[in-house]
VEXLUMGU-349142 format. One record per atom (N, C-alpha, C): x, y, z; residue in one letter. Coordinates in pm, whole numbers, padded with zeros to 5 digits, always signed. Layout:
XYZA
...
//
This chain:
-14215-02460-02922X
-14063-02483-02847X
-14056-02328-02761X
-14087-02217-02843X
-14059-02130-02734X
-14114-02116-02587X
-14280-02211-02598X
-14327-02200-02493X
-14225-02314-02395X
-14182-02460-02451X
-14103-02542-02373X
-13962-02424-02302X
-13885-02356-02436X
-13822-02265-02365X
-13845-02161-02247X
-13930-02078-02247X
-14007-02030-02111X
-14013-02107-01974X
-14036-02214-02041X
-14125-02300-01931X
-13990-02366-01842X
-13893-02338-01894X
-13726-02415-01903X
-13674-02243-01852X
-13726-02167-01852X
-13625-02071-01820X
-13726-02038-01667X
-13846-02031-01628X
-13851-02038-01524X
-13874-02114-01437X
-13817-02262-01482X
-13834-02359-01375X
-13699-02347-01320X
-13584-02279-01407X
-13451-02206-01363X
-13474-02128-01257X
-13491-02041-01335X
-13557-01929-01220X
-13614-01955-01067X
-13698-02049-01052X
-13692-02081-00963X
-13582-02145-00838X
-13518-02271-00954X
-13385-02312-00863X
-13354-02237-00848X
-13371-02071-00925X
-13223-02027-00856X
-13263-01946-00735X
-13402-01927-00736X
-13495-01844-00616X
-13500-01928-00488X
-13477-02045-00539X
-13502-02172-00414X
-13404-02152-00321X
-13443-02158-00171X
-13313-02222-00019X
-13264-02297-00101X
-13273-02419-00149X
-13234-02583-00149X
-13144-02522-00277X
-13130-02445-00347X
-13116-02483-00467X
-13011-02339-00534X
-12954-02265-00408X
-12886-02174-00405X
-12766-02153-00401X
-12703-02114-00435X
-12531-02149-00380X
-12521-02020-00187X
-12624-01957-00195X
-12545-01909-00084X
-12642-01967+00015X
-12756-02062-00053X
-12752-02124+00136X
-12706-02231+00143X
-12616-02289+00057X
-12514-02377+00091X
-12418-02352+00177X
-12324-02261+00210X
-12285-02219+00326X
-12333-02205+00476X
-12429-02164+00379X
-12593-02128+00546X
-12578-02341+00609X
-12595-02418+00516X
-12654-02509+00607X
-12486-02665+00614X
-12422-02579+00580X
-12319-02659+00614X
-12235-02591+00770X
-12324-02452+00789X
-12302-02382+00915X
-12370-02494+01007X
-12501-02514+00985X
-12585-02563+01034X
-12562-02629+01102X
-12492-02784+00997X
-12439-02960+01037X
-12290-02928+01154X
-12194-02846+01068X
-12091-02810+01181X
-12147-02774+01320X
-12208-02648+01346X
-12251-02626+01452X
-12320-02793+01522X
-12357-02836+01511X
-12414-02959+01589X
-12310-03054+01567X
-12250-03096+01460X
-12139-03125+01553X
-12017-03083+01615X
-11992-02996+01599X
-11914-02884+01725X
-11951-02918+01867X
-12066-02903+01828X
-12148-02901+02013X
-12168-03032+02067X
-12181-03121+01925X
-12186-03283+01998X
-12025-03292+02071X
-11932-03246+01976X
-11787-03276+02039X
-11788-03235+02140X
-11841-03071+02184X
-11837-03003+02360X
-11913-03113+02437X
-12002-03182+02391X
-12116-03275+02496X
-11975-03391+02518X
-11896-03421+02474X
-11835-03564+02453X
-11760-03526+02562X
-11631-03410+02550X
-11542-03310+02659X
-11634-03303+02761X
-11782-03283+02716X
-11754-03225+02914X
-11835-03311+02994X
-11899-03424+02916X
-11995-03489+02953X
-11960-03682+02927X
-11826-03705+02858X
-11792-03756+02800X
-11903-03877+02678X
-11966-03811+02669X
-12128-03924+02617X
-12164-03732+02457X
-12186-03778+02320X
-12224-03696+02282X
-12168-03679+02102X
-12057-03765+02081X
-11982-03702+01967X
-11964-03782+01884X
-12020-03713+01759X
-12081-03768+01642X
-11898-03881+01530X
-11900-03939+01618X
-11814-04012+01503X
-11758-04109+01534X
-11674-04271+01455X
-11649-04354+01490X
-11625-04367+01643X
-11557-04437+01668X
-11550-04495+01837X
-11394-04495+01791X
-11360-04540+01693X
-11190-04621+01691X
-11141-04432+01714X
-11259-04373+01617X
-11156-04161+01592X
-11167-04136+01730X
-11296-04145+01771X
-11301-04033+01940X
-11238-04108+02010X
-11137-04220+02018X
-11053-04274+02109X
-10953-04193+02014X
-10934-04119+01970X
-10816-04070+01962X
-10805-03921+01990X
-10953-03849+02049X
-10983-03801+02119X
-10960-03758+02316X
-11026-03877+02275X
-10974-03967+02424X
-10900-03914+02467X
-10779-04010+02432X
-10667-04017+02404X
-10588-03915+02474X
-10618-03771+02369X
-10576-03618+02401X
-10637-03601+02512X
-10744-03646+02564X
-10823-03529+02701X
-10736-03576+02805X
-10705-03785+02804X
-10599-03803+02910X
-10464-03805+02925X
-10441-03827+02853X
-10257-03817+02793X
-10224-03587+02772X
-10329-03580+02747X
-10314-03393+02713X
-10206-03410+02567X
-10165-03489+02504X
-10144-03453+02393X
-10231-03487+02231X
-10278-03413+02136X
-10362-03396+02070X
-10322-03406+01953X
-10154-03389+01923X
-10150-03423+01830X
-10169-03538+01660X
-10186-03658+01728X
-10217-03721+01675X
-10381-03683+01623X
-10503-03632+01704X
-10629-03622+01651X
-10641-03557+01552X
-10508-03431+01522X
-10485-03272+01509X
-10494-03311+01373X
-10352-03365+01386X
-10306-03417+01242X
-10408-03475+01136X
-10457-03601+01168X
-10597-03699+01166X
-10680-03633+01116X
-10763-03556+01175X
-10899-03491+01165X
-10848-03372+01039X
-10750-03264+01025X
-10690-03155+00991X
-10693-03246+00851X
-10601-03302+00797X
-10591-03385+00704X
-10698-03410+00652X
-10752-03504+00691X
-10947-03516+00606X
-11086-03424+00577X
-11026-03274+00663X
-11130-03179+00627X
-11015-03130+00518X
-10908-03106+00469X
-10831-03071+00392X
-10831-03151+00262X
-10859-03285+00220X
-10888-03348+00148X
-11032-03357+00118X
-11053-03355+00169X
-11269-03267+00158X
-11295-03226+00103X
-11235-03119+00181X
-11266-02957+00126X
-11197-02940-00092X
-11147-02972-00072X
-11095-02981-00192X
-11109-03107-00281X
-11166-03207-00232X
-11282-03339-00335X
-11379-03261-00312X
-11422-03161-00240X
-11555-03077-00283X
-11652-02963-00362X
-11488-02913-00349X
-11457-02818-00505X
-11475-02818-00570X
-11400-02971-00655X
-11375-03008-00799X
-11506-03138-00827X
-11556-03176-00765X
-11609-03254-00809X
-11760-03229-00780X
-11743-03136-00705X
-11912-03059-00642X
-12002-03178-00521X
-11882-03296-00506X
-11983-03337-00344X
-11870-03351-00224X
-11974-03316-00119X
-11914-03277-00016X
-11973-03402+00088X
-11820-03516+00096X
-11843-03637+00187X
-11853-03548+00346X
-11947-03560+00387X
-11997-03558+00471X
-11922-03618+00718X
-11888-03713+00600X
-11817-03816+00710X
-11652-03774+00725X
-11600-03734+00622X
-11415-03697+00607X
-11448-03513+00682X
-11556-03469+00628X
-11513-03286+00633X
-11568-03262+00742X
-11683-03246+00823X
-11799-03198+00908X
-11734-03368+01021X
-11748-03498+01064X
-11799-03561+01163X
-11630-03531+01202X
-11500-03643+01078X
-11377-03612+01099X
-11322-03516+01102X
-11363-03428+01077X
-11284-03230+01036X
-11314-03156+01171X
-11465-03122+01164X
-11476-03017+01218X
-11505-03106+01342X
-11546-03232+01322X
-11575-03305+01517X
-11432-03306+01581X
-11348-03355+01472X
-11214-03353+01598X
-11128-03271+01578X
-11097-03292+01401X
-10963-03186+01402X
-10899-03087+01431X
-11075-02981+01431X
-11010-02859+01494X
-11064-02873+01590X
-11178-02916+01662X
-11132-02920+01857X
-11030-02967+01948X
-10917-03027+01823X
-10787-03109+01840X
-10712-02966+01887X
-10701-02953+01722X
-10593-02850+01747X
-10609-02716+01833X
-10748-02679+01840X
-10758-02622+01947X
-10709-02638+02106X
-10780-02774+02165X
-10737-02798+02271X
-10598-02818+02283X
-10498-02791+02199X
-10341-02833+02218X
-10294-02693+02197X
-10346-02582+02173X
-10266-02494+02189X
-10379-02388+02295X
-10469-02492+02369X
-10469-02390+02536X
-10598-02384+02486X
-10668-02335+02394X
-10767-02303+02372X
-10895-02361+02448X
-10931-02393+02516X
-11057-02456+02566X
-11219-02379+02541X
-11218-02276+02595X
-11365-02232+02592X
-11467-02269+02469X
-11418-02268+02355X
-11525-02272+02251X
-11537-02445+02263X
-11474-02527+02395X
-11536-02651+02310X
-11581-02679+02494X
-11565-02608+02633X
-11597-02637+02721X
-11718-02599+02740X
-11733-02490+02675X
-11922-02360+02684X
-12019-02408+02564X
-12107-02506+02614X
-12184-02524+02491X
-12235-02469+02408X
-12293-02322+02425X
-12354-02271+02365X
-12215-02172+02231X
-12116-02177+02308X
-11980-02097+02235X
-11919-02213+02059X
-11970-02348+02159X
-11890-02447+02064X
-11995-02436+01964X
-12153-02401+01951X
-12258-02393+01859X
-12229-02282+01764X
-12163-02160+01821X
-12141-02037+01740X
-12019-02052+01688X
-11906-02157+01762X
-11775-02192+01666X
-11821-02226+01533X
-11881-02422+01577X
-11895-02465+01461X
-11997-02427+01370X
-12047-02324+01362X
-12092-02256+01265X
-12027-02145+01207X
-11930-02089+01242X
-11879-01998+01196X
-11778-02113+01148X
-11724-02258+01145X
-11630-02285+01063X
-11722-02353+00953X
-11828-02409+00998X
-11910-02453+00857X
-11888-02348+00726X
-11923-02203+00802X
-11967-02088+00658X
-11863-02099+00574X
-11721-02062+00713X
-11698-02061+00600X
-11551-02196+00540X
-11577-02269+00565X
-11601-02473+00438X
-11682-02415+00362X
-11773-02374+00394X
-11873-02329+00224X
-11813-02286+00172X
-11800-02133+00246X
-11764-02005+00101X
-11604-02105+00076X
-11554-02173+00120X
-11450-02176+00050X
-11469-02321-00062X
-11573-02340-00028X
-11591-02469-00180X
-11698-02398-00264X
-11755-02316-00200X
-11816-02217-00349X
-11673-02140-00436X
-11639-02086-00366X
-11559-01980-00379X
-11470-02084-00521X
-11365-02156-00457X
-11303-02229-00574X
-11332-02274-00679X
-11454-02334-00624X
-11592-02377-00782X
-11615-02240-00902X
-11711-02180-00790X
-11665-02052-00881X
-11604-01978-00931X
-11476-01922-00841X
-11369-01843-00952X
-11228-01895-01011X
-11229-02055-01019X
-11069-02108-01101X
-11179-02166-01207X
-11302-02295-01165X
-11386-02358-01266X
-11499-02317-01329X
-11537-02161-01234X
-11679-02117-01271X
-11775-02260-01291X
-11813-02314-01195X
-11934-02417-01257X
-12005-02421-01090X
-12027-02300-01019X
-12054-02311-00961X
-12224-02317-00970X
-12261-02246-01099X
-12377-02249-01063X
-12444-02384-01196X
-12352-02411-01211X
-12376-02606-01256X
-12456-02673-01177X
-12402-02682-01056X
-12474-02737-00939X
-12570-02683-00819X
-12546-02560-00878X
-12611-02482-00762X
-12568-02561-00617X
-12452-02513-00625X
-12360-02537-00482X
-12362-02662-00512X
-12257-02724-00374X
-12245-02838-00411X
-12287-02975-00343X
-12345-03015-00387X
-12425-03166-00312X
-12395-03230-00169X
-12405-03310-00116X
-12422-03382+00003X
-12394-03525-00037X
-12295-03557+00028X
-12281-03702-00027X
-12273-03765+00160X
-12326-03896+00207X
-12329-03874+00333X
-12350-04022+00368X
-12216-04057+00449X
-12188-04194+00545X
-12136-04310+00411X
-12100-04231+00259X
-12071-04298+00160X
-11932-04277+00162X
-11862-04220+00186X
-11746-04168+00110X
-11625-04185+00114X
-11595-04290+00205X
-11492-04344+00217X
-11472-04503+00094X
-11607-04573+00114X
-11648-04663+00020X
-11655-04623-00141X
-11658-04499-00142X
-11697-04490-00334X
-11624-04397-00307X
-11535-04343-00267X
-11420-04224-00262X
-11312-04283-00341X
-11325-04445-00385X
-11207-04502-00504X
-11293-04486-00626X
-11395-04471-00618X
-11440-04459-00728X
-11466-04317-00844X
-11405-04221-00734X
-11403-04077-00794X
-11329-04007-00833X
-11221-04090-00882X
-11119-04038-00960X
-11238-04066-01119X
-11202-04064-01196X
-11336-04117-01303X
-11394-03959-01290X
-11495-03936-01190X
-11563-03811-01214X
-11492-03742-01191X
-11381-03698-01125X
-11312-03582-01085X
-11238-03539-01202X
-11210-03637-01280X
-11140-03609-01464X
-11280-03530-01531X
-11352-03613-01568X
-11447-03578-01626X
-11482-03429-01564X
-11541-03381-01439X
-11491-03236-01407X
-11401-03166-01441X
-11379-03261-01470X
-11194-03114-01444X
-11247-03078-01566X
-11195-03170-01713X
-11206-03189-01853X
-11341-03098-01879X
-11482-03037-01809X
-11595-02993-01836X
-11509-02844-01801X
-11421-02828-01729X
-11377-02686-01686X
-11254-02604-01833X
-11185-02694-01855X
-11084-02707-01938X
-11010-02817-01948X
-11009-02778-02100X
-10905-02903-02191X
-10760-02914-02079X
-10657-02807-02054X
-10561-02792-01992X
-10622-02847-01785X
-10699-02809-01751X
-10766-02881-01623X
-10737-03018-01655X
-10831-03069-01772X
-10812-03199-01781X
-10754-03267-01763X
-10636-03237-01883X
-10515-03292-01888X
-10452-03322-01747X
-10438-03233-01637X
-10361-03196-01543X
-10389-03278-01486X
-10548-03358-01429X
-10594-03436-01363X
-10543-03584-01426X
-10602-03591-01564X
-10558-03725-01575X
-10396-03776-01600X
-10346-03635-01564X
-10153-03675-01536X
-10156-03730-01410X
-10243-03652-01315X
-10227-03668-01190X
-10278-03797-01166X
-10398-03826-01166X
-10409-03944-01198X
-10319-04067-01194X
-10242-04034-01260X
-10190-04180-01381X
-10039-04168-01285X
-10031-04073-01231X
-09890-04040-01147X
-09923-04137-01032X
-10006-04117-00970X
-10048-04148-00835X
-10081-04301-00885X
-10136-04388-00965X
-10213-04506-01036X
-09996-04577-01013X
-09946-04516-01077X
-09803-04584-01084X
-09726-04581-01008X
-09758-04527-00866X
-09702-04518-00722X
-09833-04573-00654X
-09914-04589-00682X
-10028-04731-00598X
-10110-04643-00579X
-10111-04525-00539X
-10207-04402-00471X
-10331-04413-00539X
-10410-04425-00456X
-10609-04408-00552X
-10614-04259-00642X
-10659-04264-00711X
-10629-04203-00804X
-10666-04047-00815X
-10770-04059-00685X
-10890-03938-00709X
-10787-03832-00613X
-10670-03855-00545X
-10614-03800-00470X
-10496-03734-00579X
-10477-03703-00707X
-10379-03682-00760X
-10440-03626-00917X
-10574-03659-00940X
-10665-03646-01013X
-10712-03448-00953X
-10709-03416-00776X
-10728-03321-00763X
-10613-03219-00786X
-10502-03304-00732X
-10400-03209-00715X
-10369-03184-00846X
-10332-03273-00931X
-10264-03311-01056X
-10396-03110-01121X
-10585-03097-01164X
-10647-03028-01110X
-10586-02929-01114X
-10582-02888-01007X
-10578-02751-00899X
-10461-02679-00951X
-10338-02759-00976X
-10209-02729-00975X
-10195-02650-01197X
-10241-02733-01291X
-10232-02677-01378X
-10418-02562-01384X
-10466-02568-01298X
-10525-02469-01266X
-10483-02354-01229X
-10388-02329-01168X
-10294-02229-01134X
-10254-02172-01220X
-10234-02232-01361X
-10114-02183-01465X
-10218-02145-01566X
-10332-02250-01612X
-10431-02230-01659X
-10553-02186-01617X
-10573-02107-01586X
-10787-02015-01484X
-10822-02031-01568X
-10895-02098-01590X
-11067-02060-01654X
-11115-01903-01695X
-11156-01878-01781X
-11143-01743-01815X
-11370-01726-01831X
-11387-01641-01756X
-11524-01614-01835X
-11520-01549-01976X
//
């Protein structure tokens, strides 16, 4: 029994020290991905090719480049980014399509362009640096929310990454979010359930209701170590 316990502790220690399992590596990984996506948008802005997004979404950015109005693209991309960061913070799964591709690849560049800030998009090396900084900040925000509110950062060694299935499987994440919130604390779990029920009654995706309910309840009933 002692040998088994010692072996488990040794494996846990190896995971903690490993780059792929460590909490500190998660912001770096998100930073690398964001750098590439933001640089791809820079290539599209300068040469008309290279954007990492669906054609319909890129068309919104193209409309802003030709017409001068980036409002629609900025709102669309930023809302995706905000929702995916909250989702990733609570259930430990970061959807790359909504957060990195749409949020960092379209939303943030559109916001900068709408403010007349073109240098980070026009200059390719600066685009890489800007994307990396944005990605690191996103990773730090997700880690901070999980660690300081739900106290669950060590349970997954950072948020896992889900790619290419976010929009299709998003409607199934509601129960997962409720379970995750309940594991954090009973009040937060009840908040997630209430939020999910209200959104279901309003014929809206319960995932959003569970996230908002858990976050609001967590403000009044924070998890203590």
